[in-house]
C-alpha positions in Angstrom: 29.9 -49.7 -48.9 26.7 -47.6 -50.4 24.5 -46.2 -47.9 21.1 -47.1 -48.0 18.7 -44.1 -49.2 16.7 -42.7 -46.5 19.3 -44.1 -43.8 20.0 -41.3 -41.3 22.5 -40.6 -38.6 22.8 -38.5 -35.6 26.0 -36.2 -35.5 27.1 -34.2 -32.6 28.7 -30.8 -32.6 28.8 -29.6 -29.0 25.5 -29.9 -27.3 23.8 -29.9 -30.5 22.2 -32.7 -32.4 22.3 -32.9 -36.6 20.0 -35.2 -38.2 21.7 -36.2 -41.6 19.7 -38.2 -43.8 20.9 -39.7 -46.7 19.1 -39.2 -50.5 21.4 -40.3 -53.0 19.3 -42.7 -54.1 15.8 -40.7 -54.1 14.6 -39.9 -57.7 13.6 -36.5 -56.2 15.2 -33.7 -54.5 14.7 -33.8 -51.0 12.4 -30.8 -49.3 10.4 -30.5 -46.3 8.5 -27.6 -47.6 7.2 -29.3 -50.6 7.1 -33.0 -49.8 4.7 -34.2 -47.1 6.4 -37.3 -47.0 9.7 -36.1 -46.2 8.4 -34.0 -43.5 6.7 -37.0 -42.1 10.3 -38.8 -42.3 11.9 -36.3 -39.9 9.1 -36.1 -37.9 9.0 -39.7 -37.2 12.5 -39.6 -36.5 12.5 -37.1 -34.1 9.6 -39.0 -32.5 12.6 -42.0 -32.1 15.1 -39.9 -31.6 14.1 -37.1 -29.2 15.1 -33.2 -30.0 17.3 -32.5 -33.1 18.8 -29.2 -33.6 19.8 -29.3 -37.4 18.1 -31.2 -40.1 20.6 -32.0 -43.3 19.1 -34.0 -46.5 22.2 -35.2 -48.2 22.1 -35.2 -52.1 24.2 -33.9 -54.4 24.0 -31.2 -52.2 23.4 -30.6 -48.9 20.0 -29.0 -47.8 20.4 -27.7 -44.3 17.6 -26.7 -42.0 18.9 -24.6 -39.2 18.1 -24.1 -35.6 14.9 -22.2 -35.8 13.1 -24.4 -38.9 14.3 -27.8 -36.9 12.5 -26.3 -33.5 9.4 -25.8 -35.4 9.2 -29.7 -35.9 10.4 -30.3 -32.6 7.4 -28.0 -30.8 5.3 -30.4 -33.2 6.3 -33.7 -32.5 6.2 -32.2 -28.6 2.6 -31.4 -29.5 2.0 -35.3 -31.1 3.5 -36.8 -27.6 1.0 -34.6 -25.5 -1.6 -35.5 -27.4 -1.0 -39.2 -28.4 0.9 -40.7 -25.3 0.3 -37.8 -22.6 -3.5 -37.1 -23.4 -4.7 -40.1 -24.9 -6.6 -38.3 -27.6 -7.6 -41.4 -29.5 -9.6 -42.7 -26.4 -12.8 -42.1 -26.0 -14.8 -43.2 -22.5 -17.1 -46.5 -22.4 -20.4 -45.7 -23.7 -23.0 -47.6 -25.2 -24.8 -44.5 -26.9 -21.1 -43.6 -28.8 -20.1 -46.6 -30.0 -21.9 -46.8 -33.5 -19.7 -43.3 -33.9 -16.6 -44.5 -32.7 -15.6 -46.1 -36.4 -16.1 -42.8 -37.8 -14.2 -40.6 -35.1 -11.5 -42.7 -34.9 -10.7 -42.5 -38.3 -11.2 -38.7 -38.4 -8.8 -38.3 -35.2 -6.2 -41.1 -36.8 -6.1 -39.0 -40.4 -5.8 -35.7 -38.4 -3.6 -36.6 -35.7 -1.4 -39.8 -36.6 -0.9 -39.0 -40.3 -1.5 -35.7 -41.2 0.0 -33.7 -38.4 3.1 -35.4 -39.4 2.9 -34.4 -43.2 0.8 -31.7 -43.2 0.3 -29.9 -39.3 -1.3 -26.9 -41.3 -3.7 -28.9 -42.6 -3.9 -30.8 -39.5 -4.9 -27.8 -37.4 -7.6 -26.7 -40.2 -9.1 -29.8 -40.2 -9.5 -30.2 -36.6 -10.9 -26.3 -36.8 -13.1 -26.9 -39.4 -14.4 -30.4 -38.3 -15.3 -29.2 -35.2 -17.6 -25.9 -36.5 -19.1 -29.0 -38.2 -19.9 -31.2 -35.3 -21.4 -28.1 -33.5 -23.5 -28.0 -36.3 -24.7 -31.4 -36.7 -25.5 -31.0 -32.6 -27.7 -28.8 -33.2 -29.4 -30.2 -36.2 -29.7 -33.7 -34.2 -28.3 -35.5 -38.1 -28.9 -38.7 -36.0 -30.9 -39.9 -33.2 -29.0 -39.6 -29.5 -26.1 -37.5 -31.9 -26.4 -34.4 -29.9 -26.0 -36.0 -26.1 -22.4 -38.1 -27.3 -20.8 -35.7 -29.7 -19.7 -33.1 -27.2 -16.7 -35.4 -26.3 -15.6 -35.7 -29.8 -15.6 -32.1 -30.3 -13.4 -31.7 -27.0 -10.9 -33.8 -28.7 -10.9 -31.6 -31.8 -10.7 -28.6 -29.8 -7.6 -29.9 -28.0 -6.2 -30.7 -31.0 -6.4 -27.1 -32.3 -5.7 -25.6 -28.8 -2.3 -27.7 -28.3 -1.6 -27.1 -32.1 -1.9 -23.0 -31.5 0.8 -23.1 -28.9 3.5 -24.0 -31.9 5.7 -21.5 -33.5 4.5 -22.8 -37.0 0.6 -22.3 -36.4 1.4 -19.0 -34.8 3.2 -17.7 -37.9 0.2 -18.7 -40.1 -2.8 -18.2 -38.3 -4.1 -14.9 -39.6 -3.4 -16.3 -43.3 -5.4 -19.8 -42.8 -9.1 -18.6 -43.6 -9.8 -20.0 -46.9 -6.5 -22.2 -46.8 -6.8 -25.4 -49.1 -5.6 -28.7 -47.2 -2.8 -29.9 -48.7 -1.5 -27.0 -50.4 2.4 -26.2 -49.4 3.2 -22.7 -50.3 2.5 -21.8 -46.4 5.3 -24.1 -45.6 7.5 -22.9 -48.8 7.8 -19.3 -47.0 8.7 -21.1 -43.9 11.1 -24.0 -44.5 13.5 -22.5 -46.5 16.9 -24.8 -46.6 20.5 -23.2 -46.8 22.3 -25.4 -49.7 26.1 -26.5 -49.8 27.1 -28.6 -52.7 29.3 -31.0 -51.3 32.7 -29.3 -52.5 31.4 -26.1 -50.1 32.0 -26.0 -46.4 29.2 -22.7 -46.6 25.6 -22.7 -46.7 23.7 -20.3 -49.2 20.1 -19.4 -48.7 18.9 -19.3 -52.4 15.2 -18.6 -51.9 14.2 -15.3 -51.3 12.7 -14.0 -48.0 8.9 -13.7 -47.5 7.7 -10.3 -48.7 11.2 -9.6 -50.0 11.2 -6.5 -52.7 14.1 -6.1 -55.0 16.1 -2.7 -54.6 18.8 -3.9 -57.0 20.3 -6.4 -59.1 23.8 -6.6 -60.5 26.6 -9.4 -61.2 30.2 -9.5 -59.7 33.1 -11.3 -60.5 32.2 -14.8 -62.8 29.0 -14.3 -63.2 27.6 -14.1 -59.5 24.2 -12.8 -59.0 23.7 -10.1 -56.4 20.4 -8.9 -55.3 20.0 -6.3 -52.7 16.6 -7.1 -51.1 14.4 -5.1 -48.5 12.2 -7.3 -46.3 9.5 -6.5 -43.7 10.1 -5.9 -40.4 14.0 -5.4 -40.8 15.7 -2.3 -41.2 18.7 -4.0 -42.5 18.5 -5.1 -46.4 19.9 -8.4 -47.5 22.7 -9.0 -49.6 21.4 -11.9 -51.4 24.7 -13.5 -53.6 23.6 -16.8 -55.9 27.3 -18.5 -56.8 27.7 -19.2 -60.7 28.7 -22.8 -59.2 25.0 -23.2 -58.1 23.8 -22.7 -61.9 25.7 -25.7 -63.3 24.1 -28.9 -64.2 24.2 -31.9 -62.2 27.2 -33.8 -63.9 29.1 -30.6 -63.2 28.4 -30.7 -59.5 29.5 -34.0 -59.6 32.6 -33.6 -61.6 33.7 -30.5 -59.0 32.8 -32.8 -56.3 34.8 -35.7 -57.2 37.8 -33.0 -58.3 37.5 -31.3 -54.8 38.0 -34.9 -52.9 41.1 -35.7 -54.9 42.5 -32.1 -53.7 41.8 -32.6 -50.4 44.1 -35.5 -50.1 46.9 -32.5 -50.2 48.1 -31.3 -47.1 49.5 -27.7 -48.2 53.0 -26.2 -46.6 53.9 -22.9 -45.8 55.6 -22.4 -48.4 53.2 -22.7 -51.1 51.6 -20.1 -49.6 54.6 -17.0 -49.6 53.6 -16.2 -53.2 49.7 -16.2 -53.1 49.6 -15.2 -56.9 52.3 -18.1 -57.8 50.2 -20.6 -55.9 46.9 -19.9 -57.6 48.6 -20.3 -60.9 50.6 -23.5 -60.0 47.0 -25.1 -58.3 45.3 -23.6 -61.6 46.9 -25.6 -63.8 47.1 -28.7 -61.5 43.7 -28.6 -61.0 42.4 -28.3 -64.9 44.3 -31.4 -65.6 42.6 -33.1 -62.8 39.1 -31.6 -64.0 39.7 -32.8 -67.4 41.3 -36.1 -66.1 38.2 -36.8 -64.2 35.8 -35.7 -66.9 37.4 -38.2 -69.6 37.1 -40.9 -67.2 33.3 -40.1 -67.2 33.1 -39.9 -70.5 32.1 -36.1 -70.6 32.9 -34.0 -73.0 33.7 -30.2 -71.4 34.9 -27.2 -74.0 38.1 -25.3 -73.3 36.1 -22.2 -72.1 34.1 -24.5 -69.3 37.0 -26.1 -68.1 38.8 -22.9 -67.5 35.4 -21.9 -65.5 35.4 -25.1 -63.5 39.3 -24.7 -62.5 38.5 -21.2 -61.4 35.6 -22.6 -58.9 37.7 -25.3 -57.8 40.1 -23.2 -56.9 38.2 -20.9 -55.2 37.3 -23.9 -52.7 40.8 -25.3 -52.4 43.6 -22.7 -51.8 41.0 -19.9 -51.9 38.6 -18.7 -49.3 35.0 -19.8 -51.1 32.2 -17.7 -51.7 33.9 -15.0 -49.4 36.3 -14.1 -52.4 33.2 -13.3 -54.7 31.8 -11.2 -51.9 35.2 -9.5 -51.5 35.4 -8.9 -55.4 32.1 -6.8 -54.8 33.6 -3.1 -55.2 30.7 -1.9 -53.4 31.6 -3.8 -50.3 33.5 -1.8 -47.6 33.4 -4.1 -44.5 32.7 -7.8 -44.0 31.9 -9.5 -40.7 31.6 -12.9 -39.6 30.5 -13.5 -36.2 31.2 -16.7 -33.7 29.5 -19.0 -33.6 30.1 -20.0 -37.3 27.5 -22.2 -38.7 24.5 -20.1 -36.8 25.3 -16.7 -38.0 24.9 -15.5 -41.5 27.8 -12.8 -42.6 27.1 -9.2 -42.4 28.5 -6.4 -44.3 29.0 -2.9 -45.1 27.5 -1.9 -48.6 29.0 1.5 -50.0 25.1 2.4 -51.2 22.8 0.3 -48.5 24.9 0.7 -45.4 24.7 -2.5 -43.2 23.3 -5.8 -44.8 23.0 -9.3 -44.0 23.5 -11.8 -46.5 22.0 -15.3 -47.3 25.9 -17.1 -46.9 26.5 -18.6 -43.3 30.1 -20.2 -43.1 30.7 -23.3 -41.2 32.7 -24.1 -38.4 34.9 -26.5 -40.8 35.1 -23.2 -43.5 36.3 -21.1 -40.5 39.1 -23.5 -39.5 40.0 -23.4 -43.6 40.2 -19.8 -43.5 42.3 -19.2 -39.9 45.0 -22.2 -41.7 45.2 -20.2 -44.7 45.6 -16.8 -43.2 48.4 -18.3 -40.7 50.2 -19.5 -43.7 49.9 -16.6 -45.6 50.9 -14.1 -43.0 53.2 -16.3 -41.1 51.8 -15.4 -37.8 50.4 -17.4 -35.2 46.5 -18.2 -34.3 46.1 -20.2 -31.8 45.1 -20.0 -28.1 48.1 -18.9 -27.0 47.8 -16.0 -29.7 44.1 -15.7 -30.1 44.1 -12.9 -32.7 45.2 -12.5 -36.1 45.6 -9.0 -38.1 46.8 -9.8 -41.5 46.0 -8.6 -45.0 44.2 -10.8 -47.9 44.7 -10.6 -51.5 41.9 -12.4 -53.8 41.0 -12.0 -57.4 38.9 -8.7 -57.7 39.5 -7.9 -54.1 42.3 -6.7 -51.2 41.0 -6.7 -47.5 42.7 -6.3 -44.1 41.8 -9.2 -42.2 41.2 -9.6 -38.3 40.4 -13.2 -36.9 39.9 -14.1 -33.6 39.8 -17.5 -31.6 39.0 -19.1 -28.5 39.7 -18.2 -25.3 39.5 -14.6 -26.6 36.1 -15.5 -28.7 34.3 -18.0 -26.3 32.2 -19.3 -29.3 34.6 -20.0 -31.4 36.5 -18.1 -34.6 35.2 -14.7 -35.9 36.5 -12.7 -38.7 36.2 -9.2 -39.8 37.6 -8.3 -43.4 38.3 -4.2 -44.4 37.8 -4.3 -48.4 40.4 -1.9 -49.9 39.5 -0.7 -53.6 41.5 -2.5 -56.3 43.0 0.9 -57.5 44.2 3.9 -55.4 41.9 6.4 -54.2 42.2 9.8 -55.9 41.3 13.5 -54.9 38.8 13.7 -58.0 36.9 10.3 -56.5 36.6 11.9 -53.3 35.4 15.1 -55.0 32.9 13.1 -56.6 31.8 11.3 -53.7 31.2 14.6 -51.6 33.7 13.3 -48.7 36.3 16.5 -49.6 35.4 19.7 -52.3 37.3 21.0 -55.1 39.3 23.5 -52.4 40.2 20.8 -50.4 41.8 19.2 -52.8 43.2 22.1 -53.9 44.8 22.1 -50.5 45.7 18.5 -49.8 47.6 19.0 -53.4 49.6 22.2 -52.0 50.4 21.0 -48.8 51.9 17.2 -50.4 54.0 19.5 -52.8 55.0 21.6 -49.7 56.6 18.6 -47.9 54.8 18.8 -44.8 53.7 16.1 -42.2 50.4 15.2 -42.2 48.3 13.1 -39.6 44.8 11.6 -40.9 42.4 11.1 -37.9 39.3 9.8 -37.4 37.2 7.0 -36.1 37.0 2.9 -37.2 35.6 2.9 -41.2 36.2 7.0 -41.4 38.4 6.4 -44.4 41.7 7.0 -43.2 43.3 4.9 -45.3 41.8 5.6 -48.3 42.1 9.6 -47.6 45.9 8.5 -47.0 46.3 6.8 -50.5 44.9 9.6 -52.4 47.6 11.9 -50.9 50.1 9.1 -51.9 48.7 9.6 -55.4 49.5 13.6 -55.3 53.5 12.9 -54.9 55.6 13.3 -57.7 57.0 10.2 -59.1 60.6 12.1 -58.9 60.3 11.4 -55.6 61.1 8.2 -53.7 58.7 6.8 -51.3 58.8 4.3 -48.4 55.7 2.9 -46.8 56.0 1.3 -43.4 52.8 -1.1 -42.3 52.2 -3.9 -40.1 49.2 -5.2 -42.1 49.8 -4.4 -45.9 46.5 -1.8 -46.9 48.5 0.8 -48.8 48.1 0.6 -52.4 52.2 0.0 -53.2 51.8 -2.6 -55.9 49.4 -0.5 -57.9 51.8 2.4 -57.4 54.6 0.7 -58.7 52.5 -0.4 -61.6 52.1 3.1 -62.2 56.2 3.9 -62.5 56.5 4.8 -58.6 59.8 4.5 -56.9 58.3 3.1 -54.0 59.6 0.5 -51.1 57.3 -1.1 -48.8 58.3 -2.5 -45.4 56.3 -4.9 -43.3 56.8 -4.3 -39.5 55.5 -6.8 -36.8 52.0 -6.2 -35.3 51.7 -4.1 -32.2 48.7 -6.6 -31.8 49.7 -9.8 -32.6 53.5 -9.7 -33.1 55.2 -12.1 -35.8 58.0 -14.6 -35.7 60.9 -12.3 -37.3 59.5 -9.2 -37.8 61.1 -6.0 -37.3 59.3 -3.5 -34.4 57.6 -0.6 -36.0 59.9 2.1 -34.5 63.0 -0.1 -35.7 61.3 0.2 -39.0 60.6 4.0 -38.9 64.2 4.4 -37.6 65.5 2.4 -40.9 64.0 4.4 -43.4 66.4 7.1 -42.2 68.8 4.8 -43.4 67.5 4.4 -47.1 68.1 7.9 -48.3 65.8 10.6 -49.0 62.2 9.5 -49.0 58.5 10.1 -48.7 57.5 8.2 -45.4 54.2 7.0 -45.1 53.2 5.2 -42.2 49.9 3.1 -42.4 48.9 3.7 -39.1 50.7 5.2 -35.6 49.6 3.4 -32.9 52.2 2.2 -30.5 56.1 2.6 -29.7 56.8 3.4 -33.4 55.2 7.3 -32.7 58.2 8.3 -30.9 60.8 6.8 -33.6 58.6 9.0 -36.3 58.6 12.0 -34.1 62.2 11.9 -33.7 62.5 11.5 -37.1 60.6 14.8 -38.1 62.0 16.9 -35.4 65.4 16.8 -36.4 64.5 17.1 -39.7 65.9 13.7 -40.9 62.7 13.7 -43.3 62.9 16.3 -46.1 60.0 14.9 -47.8 56.3 14.8 -47.3 55.6 12.8 -44.0 52.3 11.2 -43.6 50.1 8.5 -41.6 46.9 7.6 -39.9 45.8 8.0 -36.2 42.6 7.3 -34.3 41.3 10.4 -33.0 38.1 12.3 -33.3 39.2 16.1 -33.4 42.8 17.4 -33.2 42.8 17.5 -29.5 42.2 13.9 -29.6 45.2 13.5 -31.7 47.3 15.2 -29.5 45.7 13.5 -26.1 46.7 10.2 -28.3 50.3 10.9 -29.5 51.2 12.7 -25.9 49.4 11.2 -23.5 48.7 7.6 -24.8 51.7 7.4 -27.1 54.2 9.1 -24.6 55.5 11.4 -27.2 56.9 14.7 -25.7 54.9 17.8 -26.3 57.3 20.0 -27.8 58.0 16.8 -30.2 54.1 16.8 -31.3 54.7 20.3 -32.8 56.7 18.9 -35.7 53.3 17.7 -36.4 52.0 20.6 -39.6 48.4 19.4 -40.5 46.1 17.3 -39.0 43.2 16.0 -41.3 39.8 14.5 -39.4 37.7 12.1 -41.4 34.7 11.1 -39.6 31.1 9.1 -40.5 28.3 11.4 -41.2 24.9 9.7 -40.2 21.3 10.5 -41.8 18.8 11.6 -39.7 17.0 8.4 -39.8 20.4 6.8 -38.7 19.7 4.6 -41.4 22.3 5.8 -43.8 26.1 7.1 -43.4 28.4 9.0 -45.4 32.3 9.3 -45.4 32.9 13.2 -44.7 36.6 15.1 -43.9 35.2 17.2 -41.3 38.0 19.3 -40.1 41.6 20.6 -41.5 43.6 22.0 -39.0 47.4 23.2 -38.8 49.7 22.8 -36.0 51.0 26.2 -34.6 54.5 26.7 -33.2 54.5 29.1 -30.6 52.7 27.3 -27.4 54.4 25.6 -24.8 51.9 23.4 -22.5 48.4 23.2 -23.7 47.7 23.5 -27.7 43.8 24.5 -26.8 44.3 27.1 -24.0 47.3 28.7 -25.9 45.6 28.7 -29.4 47.8 25.9 -31.1 45.7 24.8 -33.3 44.1 26.8 -36.2 41.4 25.3 -38.4 41.8 25.8 -42.2 38.6 23.9 -43.2 35.5 23.0 -41.1 32.5 20.7 -42.2 29.2 22.9 -42.2 26.4 19.7 -41.3 23.7 22.0 -42.7 24.9 22.4 -45.8 27.1 19.3 -46.1 30.4 20.9 -46.9 33.8 21.4 -46.0 33.8 25.5 -45.6 37.2 27.7 -45.7 37.5 29.3 -42.2 38.7 33.1 -42.0 41.9 32.1 -41.0 42.3 30.2 -44.0 40.8 33.0 -46.5 42.5 35.8 -44.5 45.9 34.2 -45.0 46.6 33.3 -41.5 48.0 30.2 -41.9 51.5 30.1 -40.9 52.0 26.7 -42.1 51.1 27.5 -46.1 52.9 31.0 -45.5 55.8 28.7 -44.3 55.7 26.3 -48.0 55.1 29.7 -49.9 58.5 30.9 -47.9 60.5 28.1 -49.9 59.1 29.3 -53.3 60.8 32.5 -54.7 57.7 33.7 -56.6 55.5 33.0 -53.4 57.3 34.2 -50.6 55.9 36.8 -48.6 52.4 36.9 -50.9 49.4 34.9 -49.7 47.8 36.3 -53.0 50.1 33.8 -55.0 49.5 31.3 -52.5 46.1 31.4 -52.5 46.1 31.2 -56.4 47.7 28.2 -56.6 45.9 26.1 -54.3 42.3 27.8 -56.4 44.6 26.6 -59.3 44.8 23.0 -58.1 41.3 23.2 -56.6 40.0 24.2 -60.3 42.5 21.1 -61.8 40.6 18.6 -59.9 37.2 19.6 -60.2 37.7 19.8 -64.1 38.9 16.1 -64.1 35.1 15.2 -62.2 33.3 17.4 -64.4 35.0 16.1 -67.6 34.6 12.3 -65.9 30.6 13.2 -65.4 30.2 14.8 -69.2 32.1 11.8 -71.0 30.9 8.7 -69.0 34.3 7.9 -68.7 34.7 6.9 -64.7 38.2 5.7 -65.5 39.4 9.6 -65.7 39.1 9.9 -61.9 41.4 6.6 -61.3 45.0 6.9 -60.2 46.0 6.2 -63.5 45.0 9.3 -65.2 45.3 11.5 -62.3 49.0 11.1 -62.0 49.2 11.5 -65.8 47.5 14.7 -64.5 49.3 16.0 -62.0 52.4 15.1 -64.2 51.0 17.8 -67.0 50.0 20.1 -64.4 53.5 20.2 -63.1 55.3 19.9 -66.0 52.9 23.0 -67.9 53.5 24.7 -64.6 57.4 24.6 -65.0 57.3 25.9 -68.6 55.5 28.8 -67.8 57.6 29.6 -64.7 60.6 29.3 -67.2 58.9 31.3 -70.0 57.3 34.2 -68.0 59.0 34.1 -64.7 56.2 33.2 -62.9 53.7 30.4 -62.7 50.6 32.4 -64.3 47.5 30.5 -63.0 45.3 31.7 -65.8 47.8 30.8 -68.4 48.8 27.1 -66.8 44.9 26.4 -66.2 44.3 27.2 -69.9 47.1 25.1 -71.2 46.3 22.0 -68.9 42.7 22.2 -70.1 43.7 22.0 -73.4 45.8 18.8 -72.9 42.6 17.6 -71.2 40.2 18.0 -73.5 42.7 16.5 -76.2 43.7 13.8 -74.0 39.8 12.5 -73.7 38.8 13.1 -76.9 41.8 10.6 -78.0 40.5 8.0 -75.3 37.1 8.4 -76.4 38.0 7.7 -79.9 40.0 4.9 -78.9 37.2 3.5 -76.8 
């Protein structure tokens, strides 16, 4: 049965009341800010129904006015009740002297209070103020016999209207802009009432209007033609990440087509088996939904081209098996973190942007959207998320983006579900990329390359969002493809698939989360012990944070791992790592000596506090002669140290003067380096020069893809090949000749790539 146009109902969400008004039969789009009749309609319903917390106009989309905007109208309704019902503003004292003026006064008050206050409250306030001034002038001029003796009561009523309206947020917000305001104009309302728009195939609200006074800082596109604007707004240090999905640009009949298809798809209840392989699931559902949209279009007599059909199917896929507008945000390579706080429906998404740091967005997920995300994450991970298990830690792969996800719900989060997404690059980070971003220096890159080839044990430490996992990924790129790699993670963040695509021999192991666990999953400690049975391999541990630390150090200490071993750990400095490993995780002090190198990465904040930069701030080796306290007994030796004044990671005297025990130990295993610090230093400098050359030629040629893993791996292969050939020919690795031949290869390779596009 069709719902009558302008019929309304009031839904309840907990203690809140949501007013929903049907506009399906209306020939105009509903708008409080543009249409006086729509504002008056809402006003009258509130008079009848009491306080409302959210206003929703339902047409092809939902136009949603939030708690703050609904609250402004609530205040106006209360002002109306106060004036009309409590103070009887329309009632005058019974005096014969004013009887002849009453019809005019009643009509003025009727227009201001009974009519204009409902549809144009700003106009009502302006009218009352201006009319009071005019009446005072009339009183002074005695425009009619006896007028000055009776008009005071009328003036008092006009003043009272102004006084009551002045207490409302709406009038306070615009009061300074009212001189010269033309009654009836709606421009001021457009600055205040900005509905979030939600097509009825979406569960997320999007504010499409720009904030008042917004200044555009940047405009670019992501994913499937989604527009992103970075806006600076007055009185807020955080910019706004304003995204408009492509589905918001569709004609009305296409909206209707997607909405009908979404309703059909909602009848399907997905099973866990359908989400075991997300990529395969998307391929299957793409074909199903493409046929569905085509059939619905034919039934409606609509012609849809092949390209448009694919475009519409991708949109529908996002809102069925996908994660909606969140997928578009995660496809933006400049996004680092996305946070969705509880309670859903009231809090906009916030995020960390690579260029603008913390930003608010124009996107607000509803509780229904949050519930949908939670269900899909449970299916994808095979891990629980319920009141008995209120935390879920997993990974998410969507078109154009990969992220680590932490989801929480009641009772841990009293206000309901909340999410945090840590976005990872689509491609692995590389040392040249970090040089360009100034996270490291070329010398640091050369040192890291030397240490990885030297098969040392490395821990990358730092605070949250310091770039630990990204730096670990870049070290994996430095491992020669002749080596096998085994990764051990509880949440899949390392670029295993990408490296496998570059012909790495890599085996991934997913173990149980120390936080959330998982049915049928092996513990991290068991996982690490299992790697010892899988042959001679480099071992990469996503994060060392629980009982797996003991297993890892046992393996390292007995020399079971002959290749590089690397992982991440939380810690602000080398001693912080020692304290965590020994005192928190229970590893023996003597076992901790199995660590060779600690790389510390931490965010650096600008003096204003508005910008943050990722930097490696310290590289230390762990010496082996101490017995009880590595600080007191000089067990930590810094090789590189960050200088904040120069924003540079500088070599220490220990490094420059060849006093590094770990580097000399690596050199001792190479005939031409044994006992020669100059030879070791020369090789590290050679590697640094190679990394810097890649950064330079990428900048000169404008080909940023030279900084990516595909090219860096190729460059590393050529470096090792040329080094081997030179060593074989002249008896040692002559650095100048190695670099000269490698540089010739680099120039020819780049020239070839430029020629072939």
